[in-house]
ROTI-44943 format. One record per residue: x, y, z of N, C-alpha, C in turn; residue in one letter; residue number from 1. Coordinates in pm, whole numbers, plus 50000, padded with zeros to 5 digits. Example, Ala and Ser with C-alpha at 12.3 -4.5 7.8 and 13.67 -1.06 7.14 Angstrom:
BEGIN
{{51319,49431,50780},{51230,49550,50780},{51320,49670,50780},"A",1}
{{51285,49775,50708},{51367,49894,50714},{51290,50003,50787},"S",2}
This chain:
BEGIN
{{38509,96416,72937},{38448,96542,72948},{38408,96604,72813},"M",1}
{{38489,96581,72680},{38432,96642,72621},{38292,96548,72559},"E",2}
{{38303,96425,72566},{38136,96285,72613},{38068,96376,72665},"F",3}
{{38120,96461,72788},{37996,96438,72918},{37920,96623,72851},"L",4}
{{37993,96707,72816},{37965,96831,72722},{37882,96837,72617},"N",5}
{{37939,96734,72480},{37822,96716,72398},{37728,96663,72397},"A",6}
{{37680,96579,72543},{37530,96521,72594},{37492,96583,72663},"L",7}
{{37486,96650,72744},{37420,96757,72827},{37398,96895,72692},"F",8}
{{37519,96914,72628},{37475,97107,72569},{37362,96967,72452},"T",9}
{{37347,96881,72386},{37284,96852,72269},{37097,96784,72360},"A",10}
{{37086,96759,72524},{37004,96734,72567},{36870,96858,72592},"A",11}
{{36976,96919,72666},{36887,97015,72746},{36951,97193,72649},"F",12}
{{37071,97239,72592},{37101,97333,72536},{37064,97350,72385},"D",13}
{{37085,97253,72361},{36991,97249,72187},{36941,97117,72180},"N",14}
{{36844,97217,72255},{36713,97021,72229},{36703,96998,72081},"N",15}
{{36712,96889,72094},{36672,96877,71935},{36527,96868,71836},"I",16}
{{36406,96909,71984},{36312,96900,71956},{36223,97007,71973},"V",17}
{{36316,97109,72075},{36184,97279,72117},{36289,97350,72043},"F",18}
{{36366,97323,72065},{36514,97415,72043},{36571,97435,71880},"V",19}
{{36551,97299,71814},{36614,97306,71677},{36483,97241,71560},"Q",20}
{{36358,97250,71652},{36256,97171,71553},{36251,97116,71475},"M",21}
{{36330,96982,71501},{36340,96880,71408},{36245,96755,71498},"V",22}
{{36108,96705,71437},{36143,96615,71456},{35998,96591,71595},"G",23}
{{35892,96784,71530},{35820,96820,71670},{35733,96735,71592},"M",24}
{{35641,96714,71514},{35528,96667,71444},{35526,96541,71541},"V",25}
{{35601,96412,71537},{35599,96327,71557},{35578,96363,71701},"S",26}
{{35622,96487,71786},{35577,96475,71930},{35488,96523,71953},"V",27}
{{35427,96640,71801},{35199,96682,71827},{35152,96534,71854},"I",28}
{{35175,96476,71761},{35083,96395,71698},{35055,96204,71822},"V",29}
{{35200,96164,71824},{35212,96090,71906},{35256,96114,72058},"L",30}
{{35234,96226,72074},{35217,96240,72246},{35094,96192,72287},"A",31}
{{35081,96182,72307},{34872,96095,72362},{34894,96080,72526},"L",32}
{{34945,95963,72559},{34953,95915,72676},{35083,95928,72718},"R",33}
{{35094,95949,72875},{35201,95915,72930},{35261,95844,72912},"P",34}
{{35226,95666,72889},{35265,95576,72913},{35310,95553,72773},"Q",35}
{{35276,95603,72624},{35299,95523,72561},{35399,95601,72523},"D",36}
{{35415,95714,72550},{35489,95809,72503},{35651,95771,72564},"S",37}
{{35621,95745,72696},{35765,95677,72737},{35875,95544,72693},"V",38}
{{35740,95457,72615},{35797,95406,72492},{35821,95426,72381},"R",39}
{{35816,95486,72306},{35774,95596,72229},{35903,95658,72241},"F",40}
{{35939,95735,72359},{36047,95825,72281},{36193,95727,72363},"G",41}
{{36155,95615,72416},{36251,95573,72486},{36344,95488,72306},"L",42}
{{36201,95471,72297},{36216,95368,72108},{36329,95482,72024},"A",43}
{{36288,95601,72007},{36316,95717,71978},{36521,95788,72016},"L",44}
{{36503,95790,72126},{36573,95779,72189},{36715,95680,72152},"W",45}
{{36685,95540,72126},{36825,95447,72134},{36796,95469,71877},"A",46}
{{36758,95539,71880},{36739,95505,71713},{36816,95627,71738},"A",47}
{{36790,95710,71757},{36874,95857,71711},{37027,95826,71768},"S",48}
{{37068,95755,71910},{37187,95699,71962},{37246,95631,71877},"A",49}
{{37145,95578,71815},{37214,95368,71747},{37266,95482,71606},"V",50}
{{37203,95534,71498},{37203,95628,71410},{37355,95716,71411},"S",51}
{{37325,95817,71538},{37455,95891,71544},{37591,95803,71561},"G",52}
{{37588,95699,71606},{37709,95636,71650},{37732,95552,71536},"I",53}
{{37638,95535,71468},{37674,95461,71335},{37763,95481,71188},"V",54}
{{37640,95628,71263},{37653,95719,71109},{37801,95793,71103},"G",55}
{{37848,95728,71261},{37980,95860,71222},{38068,95794,71130},"W",56}
{{38102,95720,71145},{38238,95548,71065},{38195,95596,70925},"P",57}
{{38081,95550,70894},{38048,95553,70758},{38100,95699,70707},"I",58}
{{38034,95812,70740},{38054,95943,70716},{38242,95955,70644},"Y",59}
{{38304,95956,70788},{38443,95955,70811},{38513,95897,70766},"Y",60}
{{38485,95749,70760},{38551,95659,70641},{38509,95577,70562},"L",61}
{{38351,95624,70488},{38316,95521,70399},{38319,95669,70241},"L",62}
{{38202,95763,70267},{38194,95920,70214},{38248,95999,70196},"L",63}
{{38325,96065,70288},{38420,96144,70259},{38511,96101,70223},"Q",64}
{{38635,96020,70235},{38703,95982,70180},{38704,95968,70077},"P",65}
{{38541,95885,69978},{38614,95883,69839},{38512,96008,69798},"W",66}
{{38390,96072,69848},{38402,96229,69753},{38273,96173,69761},"G",67}
{{38174,96075,69854},{38042,96092,69857},{37950,96198,69931},"L",68}
{{38017,96251,69972},{37928,96381,70050},{37779,96302,69983},"D",69}
{{37762,96335,69993},{37618,96379,69862},{37485,96265,69949},"Y",70}
{{37569,96149,69973},{37495,96050,69963},{37437,95986,70143},"L",71}
{{37545,96107,70180},{37524,96063,70382},{37364,96105,70365},"A",72}
{{37293,96174,70366},{37125,96175,70422},{37103,96023,70317},"P",73}
{{37075,95932,70178},{37024,95821,70209},{37106,95727,70270},"M",74}
{{37225,95730,70313},{37245,95614,70372},{37249,95662,70516},"A",75}
{{37243,95674,70541},{37218,95739,70704},{37035,95681,70718},"Y",76}
{{36954,95717,70686},{36819,95675,70619},{36819,95543,70578},"L",77}
{{36877,95477,70532},{36951,95315,70553},{36983,95249,70695},"L",78}
{{37123,95290,70737},{37142,95244,70878},{36992,95269,70963},"V",79}
{{36991,95353,70958},{36908,95370,71072},{36780,95369,71089},"S",80}
{{36678,95290,70918},{36594,95175,70920},{36620,95073,70954},"A",81}
{{36767,95015,70902},{36782,94928,70889},{36850,94854,71143},"T",82}
{{36845,94971,71191},{36905,94935,71297},{36801,94933,71417},"C",83}
{{36651,95034,71361},{36557,94989,71414},{36453,94880,71433},"V",84}
{{36452,94825,71247},{36336,94685,71265},{36423,94594,71269},"F",85}
{{36604,94646,71295},{36680,94503,71377},{36639,94510,71469},"L",86}
{{36632,94613,71557},{36614,94604,71716},{36505,94595,71772},"V",87}
{{36398,94591,71659},{36255,94597,71666},{36201,94428,71695},"G",88}
{{36245,94399,71543},{36276,94234,71486},{36279,94115,71627},"A",89}
{{36378,94211,71683},{36430,94102,71811},{36393,94114,71922},"V",90}
{{36348,94247,71957},{36240,94285,72072},{36141,94200,72084},"A",91}
{{36076,94180,71952},{35926,94162,71996},{35955,94024,71912},"T",92}
{{36006,93906,71952},{36042,93784,71885},{35933,93730,71920},"A",93}
{{35874,93729,72094},{35866,93579,72118},{35701,93662,72170},"R",94}
{{35678,93730,72132},{35553,93855,72134},{35402,93753,72058},"K",95}
{{35248,93807,72122},{35205,93751,71996},{35205,93858,71873},"P",96}
{{35149,93802,71796},{35133,93855,71637},{35062,94033,71683},"L",97}
{{34944,94045,71675},{34971,94183,71796},{35014,94228,71810},"E",98}
{{35085,94220,71908},{35229,94353,71955},{35322,94359,71864},"E",99}
{{35328,94222,71815},{35476,94276,71677},{35422,94304,71605},"R",100}
{{35301,94349,71573},{35230,94421,71441},{35244,94610,71485},"R",101}
{{35201,94628,71671},{35140,94785,71705},{35300,94774,71690},"G",102}
{{35490,94717,71739},{35559,94707,71738},{35621,94788,71590},"A",103}
{{35624,94679,71517},{35649,94766,71421},{35627,94889,71318},"M",104}
{{35459,94912,71313},{35414,95041,71292},{35501,95122,71407},"A",105}
{{35544,95089,71520},{35641,95227,71583},{35786,95207,71506},"M",106}
{{35823,95147,71510},{35946,95109,71432},{35909,95203,71306},"C",107}
{{35834,95159,71181},{35808,95261,71114},{35826,95413,71136},"T",108}
{{35734,95433,71143},{35761,95569,71264},{35902,95591,71312},"I",109}
{{35992,95576,71441},{36072,95618,71424},{36180,95652,71363},"V",110}
{{36151,95500,71272},{36316,95487,71186},{36324,95587,71096},"A",111}
{{36162,95645,71071},{36108,95723,70993},{36080,95952,70989},"L",112}
{{36156,95938,71176},{36145,96040,71207},{36232,96129,71144},"N",113}
{{36228,96284,71175},{36371,96366,71119},{36462,96344,71228},"A",114}
{{36443,96251,71377},{36537,96326,71428},{36621,96256,71440},"C",115}
{{36578,96107,71361},{36686,96001,71391},{36765,96012,71219},"T",116}
{{36678,96148,71119},{36843,96122,71026},{36943,96293,71005},"L",117}
{{36797,96355,71178},{36937,96485,71213},{37045,96455,71241},"A",118}
{{37037,96342,71329},{37150,96369,71415},{37241,96334,71349},"V",119}
{{37290,96240,71261},{37435,96177,71181},{37429,96297,71101},"P",120}
{{37351,96369,71103},{37405,96486,70916},{37431,96596,71043},"L",121}
{{37363,96635,71132},{37478,96724,71250},{37556,96720,71316},"S",122}
{{37626,96559,71313},{37769,96528,71306},{37877,96504,71175},"N",123}
{{37775,96494,71114},{37878,96548,71008},{37910,96681,70929},"A",124}
{{37829,96743,70967},{37845,96910,70946},{37864,96923,71070},"A",125}
{{37947,96876,71163},{38034,96974,71247},{38134,96885,71213},"A",126}
{{38140,96808,71206},{38314,96817,71168},{38369,96751,71322},"G",127}
{{38300,96676,71425},{38346,96680,71572},{38420,96537,71598},"C",128}
{{38497,96482,71675},{38579,96406,71653},{38516,96286,71742},"E",129}
{{38476,96215,71685},{38439,96049,71722},{38365,96012,71903},"F",130}
{{38430,96071,71997},{38371,96042,72149},{38279,96187,72145},"P",131}
{{38284,96268,72127},{38175,96387,72036},{38053,96363,72014},"V",132}
{{38113,96304,71903},{37934,96284,71830},{37871,96143,71901},"G",133}
{{37903,96073,71974},{37894,95971,72081},{37776,96053,72135},"V",134}
{{37846,96138,72214},{37778,96269,72271},{37698,96282,72246},"G",135}
{{37639,96340,72125},{37608,96463,72107},{37474,96335,72049},"T",136}
{{37502,96204,71999},{37381,96168,71965},{37300,96101,72121},"A",137}
{{37388,96098,72168},{37326,96021,72281},{37249,96124,72396},"V",138}
{{37328,96279,72318},{37255,96365,72398},{37139,96363,72300},"G",139}
{{37153,96427,72201},{37021,96402,72087},{36898,96345,72134},"A",140}
{{36948,96194,72161},{36849,96092,72153},{36755,96123,72307},"G",141}
{{36859,96193,72422},{36818,96202,72577},{36696,96300,72549},"L",142}
{{36722,96434,72443},{36671,96524,72440},{36540,96565,72343},"G",143}
{{36564,96429,72292},{36394,96380,72148},{36347,96302,72317},"A",144}
{{36328,96184,72430},{36305,96171,72509},{36267,96273,72568},"F",145}
{{36276,96345,72619},{36226,96436,72738},{36179,96507,72632},"I",146}
{{36143,96588,72550},{36002,96601,72457},{35898,96590,72482},"A",147}
{{35876,96475,72368},{35812,96375,72383},{35724,96310,72572},"V",148}
{{35805,96266,72637},{35752,96251,72748},{35657,96392,72855},"V",149}
{{35804,96506,72835},{35717,96646,72873},{35581,96669,72841},"L",150}
{{35582,96627,72694},{35444,96704,72579},{35368,96633,72633},"F",151}
{{35347,96509,72632},{35215,96363,72695},{35166,96445,72810},"A",152}
{{35267,96485,72912},{35263,96490,73048},{35154,96611,73057},"G",153}
{{35239,96728,72955},{35156,96848,72962},{35039,96810,72856},"V",154}
{{35035,96746,72803},{34917,96748,72699},{34806,96619,72759},"R",155}
{{34861,96515,72862},{34731,96541,72996},{34618,96598,73039},"N",156}
{{34793,96704,73128},{34701,96757,73206},{34599,96842,73127},"R",157}
{{34585,96925,73028},{34551,97000,72923},{34419,96935,72917},"I",158}
{{34376,96765,72855},{34294,96735,72816},{34170,96710,72937},"N",159}
{{34216,96705,73055},{34125,96690,73221},{34107,96825,73220},"E",160}
{{34184,96990,73169},{34129,97009,73208},{33983,97132,73103},"S",161}
{{33916,97190,73171},{33841,97263,73034},{33876,97332,72940},"Q",162}
{{33891,97327,72860},{34001,97417,72747},{33833,97453,72625},"V",163}
{{33816,97576,72591},{33712,97629,72528},{33710,97579,72345},"P",164}
{{33625,97540,72312},{33556,97486,72211},{33640,97517,72090},"A",165}
{{33711,97660,72027},{33770,97654,71942},{33917,97635,71961},"V",166}
{{33980,97652,72081},{34141,97578,72109},{34107,97449,72099},"L",167}
{{34070,97356,72108},{34076,97163,72104},{34141,97155,72018},"R",168}
{{34190,97060,72025},{34218,96972,71939},{34400,96987,71927},"G",169}
{{34418,96995,71769},{34567,97069,71733},{34597,97233,71847},"L",170}
{{34507,97283,71782},{34496,97490,71845},{34602,97424,71991},"P",171}
{{34510,97399,72062},{34533,97389,72182},{34744,97339,72196},"I",172}
{{34759,97210,72124},{34867,97147,72118},{34969,97215,72107},"S",173}
{{34978,97337,71957},{35048,97398,71928},{35084,97532,72020},"L",174}
{{35011,97535,72083},{35037,97646,72159},{35095,97656,72286},"V",175}
{{35078,97495,72372},{35147,97440,72435},{35359,97392,72424},"T",176}
{{35320,97419,72279},{35447,97318,72166},{35504,97477,72180},"A",177}
{{35429,97587,72190},{35525,97730,72155},{35532,97749,72293},"S",178}
{{35476,97698,72361},{35527,97743,72519},{35623,97712,72534},"I",179}
{{35616,97541,72515},{35775,97460,72570},{35936,97484,72541},"M",180}
{{35893,97467,72399},{35951,97627,72280},{36033,97697,72414},"C",181}
{{35961,97783,72407},{36004,97896,72476},{36065,97882,72617},"L",182}
{{36034,97778,72701},{36053,97738,72771},{36221,97670,72763},"A",183}
{{36284,97632,72691},{36435,97575,72681},{36449,97665,72613},"F",184}
{{36399,97761,72527},{36521,97874,72501},{36563,97946,72577},"F",185}
{{36440,97998,72726},{36496,98045,72837},{36616,98042,72889},"G",186}
{{36649,97840,72863},{36734,97854,72983},{36831,97717,72842},"V",187}
{{36835,97772,72774},{36956,97717,72737},{37075,97818,72759},"S",188}
{{37172,97710,72756},{37283,97788,72775},{37359,97735,72868},"G",189}
{{37273,97777,72981},{37257,97734,73077},{37350,97560,73167},"A",190}
{{37317,97518,73112},{37434,97387,73108},{37588,97383,73014},"L",191}
{{37599,97455,72873},{37688,97445,72802},{37772,97502,72883},"S",192}
{{37916,97445,72860},{37999,97474,72882},{38063,97366,73101},"G",193}
{{37988,97335,73082},{37907,97305,73251},{38081,97160,73286},"L",194}
{{38105,97098,73164},{38230,96966,73131},{38334,97014,73126},"F",195}
{{38360,97158,73096},{38476,97176,73026},{38571,97237,73082},"V",196}
């Protein structure tokens, strides 16, 4: 139950993109087409979950007992980048060269995304136990996936409609992101405590 509560709280009530405002840049810049956003969102979900799951034992079994808490951000960055590039290399091993290059470029963006680093850092700051840390990591990745896909869908609809010339491009994207953040703030707390 703690796992499910942490998962739904991290995905919806405490969404890493729309409530915590972490990783918003990649959502605005990369969520262009819904087809591409699903792929990017899944990669971001997997990277956030893996970095949170692998980051918990690194912090509590290695860094904290030795008094090396200050090295946590660097350790998380190295671990998440290694995991993302290994998964990317294995997933594209039998693909053509151009597709591998595109996948490795996306791996670079995912590995250096703020969401990937924020998940293990927030788990370490919260001092949670392993099942809660796993639920938070998977839920934060799910929240980032939801944010990327929703924003790409809304942006696609906006591109098809008539927007004043002054608001085209980045300004309408920022207005849209602000409204979506307000919507997530409006429903925050709806799922907290659901599985307690």
